[in-house]
N, C-alpha and C positions, 0 to 999 in steps of 0.2 A: 799576736804575741801575748800569751797568757800573763796575768798579773800586772799588766802595764797600767799605771794610774796617771790620768791627765785631770786638768781642772776645766777642760772645755771640750766640746765635740769636735772630732776631726772633720775634715772636709767630706769624707765618705759618709760619715754618720749624719752630718748635717744635711746632705743630699737625701738620704733615706728618710729623714724626719721632716722633710718638706712636702710630704704627701701622706694621705691616710695610711697609717701603719699599725699593724697588730703589735701590742706590747702588753706587758704585765706591769700593773701598778700596785706597789706594795705600800701599805699604810700600817699604822698601829691602831688596832681596834680601841675605840673610845670607851668600851665597856670592859672587855677583858684584858686589855694592854698587851694582847698577843698579836702576832702578825695577821694581816689581812691582805689577800691578794685578789685583784680583779683584772680581767682582760678589758682593755679599751682599745679604740681605734681612732678617735677623734683627737688628734694632737698635731702640733705644728712647731717646728723649730724656728723661733723668731730669729735667732742668731746662734752663735756657737756656745753661749752661756745661759740661754733661756729657752724653755719650751712651754707653750700654752696648751692646755687640754680642757676638754668639756666632758662633764659627767652629768647624769640625770640628777636634778636638784634634790630628789628624794633619796638618793643613794646614800648608803652607809659611809661611802668615801667622803662626802661632805662633812658629816659629823666627825669622822676620824681625823680629817685634816684640821678642823677647827680645834680639836683637842690636842693634836700633835702635828706640827707643820713639816716635820722631817718625813720625806717620802723617797722611794726608789722606783725608777722605771727600769724594767728588764727588756732589752731589745735583742732579738735574734736577727742578725743581718751581717753583711760584709764578711761572711764566712766565719763569724764567731758569735759570742754572746757577751753583752754588755750590761753593766749595772750602772745606772746614771742616777746619782743621788744628790740630794739638796733639800732646799726649803721651798714648800709650796705656799704661794700667796694668793688670796682671793683677789680676782680681777673683777668679776661680775657675779653677783648672786643669781641674777636671772638674765641670760644672754638675750640681747635684742636681735631681731631679725631671723629668728628661728621658731618653727612651729611647736617644739617641745620646750618644757621648762628645764633648761640646762644651766649649770653652773660653770663658770670659766675660772680656772686657776692658772698660774704661771709658776713653773718649776725654776727656780734660781739655782743653776747647777753648781755644785761644790766639787764633785768628783765624778770621773768617768773611768770605770774599770773594765778591762777586758777579763772576763771571769771564765772563759773557756778552759776546760781542764787540759793539761799538758798533752801534747802529741795528738791533737784532734782539731778538726775544723767542721763547721756546718756545711754540709753539702747541698742542703735545701732549706730555703727560708720557709717559715710557716705561711700557709695559705688558708684563707677563709672565704666564704661566700655568704651574703645575706640570704635569709631564708624567708623573708617576707617579700611582698610586692616589689620586684626589682626596679620598676619605675618610681615608686614612692621612695625606695631606699636611696636611689641615686639622687633624687631631688633633695631629700633630707641631708645626705652627705655633702652635696654641693653647698647647701645653705650653711651647714655648721662649718665646713672648711673655709668658706669665704669669710665668715665672721672671725674664725680664728686668725686667718691671715691678716686681718685688720690690726692685729696686735702688734705689728711692726712699729707702730707709732708709740707703744709703751716703753720702748727701751731707749 
């Protein structure tokens, strides 16, 4: 139902965000103060009010969030498009237990909006595949997601 606004994730969205999921992360650029959009997939819904996510520590996203903590995650799933907004909080500057230098943030959800335009539904969810060594990609994904799932203790 378009334009519906909640303050937490529905059980359907919570289920979607309990696995690696393609989303768009919107931040405010720390230099231009304009919008900045990045595609990410390392995120995990800790509960219906918070989502942890990991990004490359050298990413522009890290500087953007340090300058302005308000972010939005756009999720396409459950036959619609959702805008999940709130405050990003730094959890770990350098995540332990993963081979890459990743920074972990937690989105404290303020609002969840169904932003699909009237009279339409998504018939297919976005799909992607890793283009580098599949075995290495799977191993990295497992280690990052395992560390993100440990965030249950944070809430």
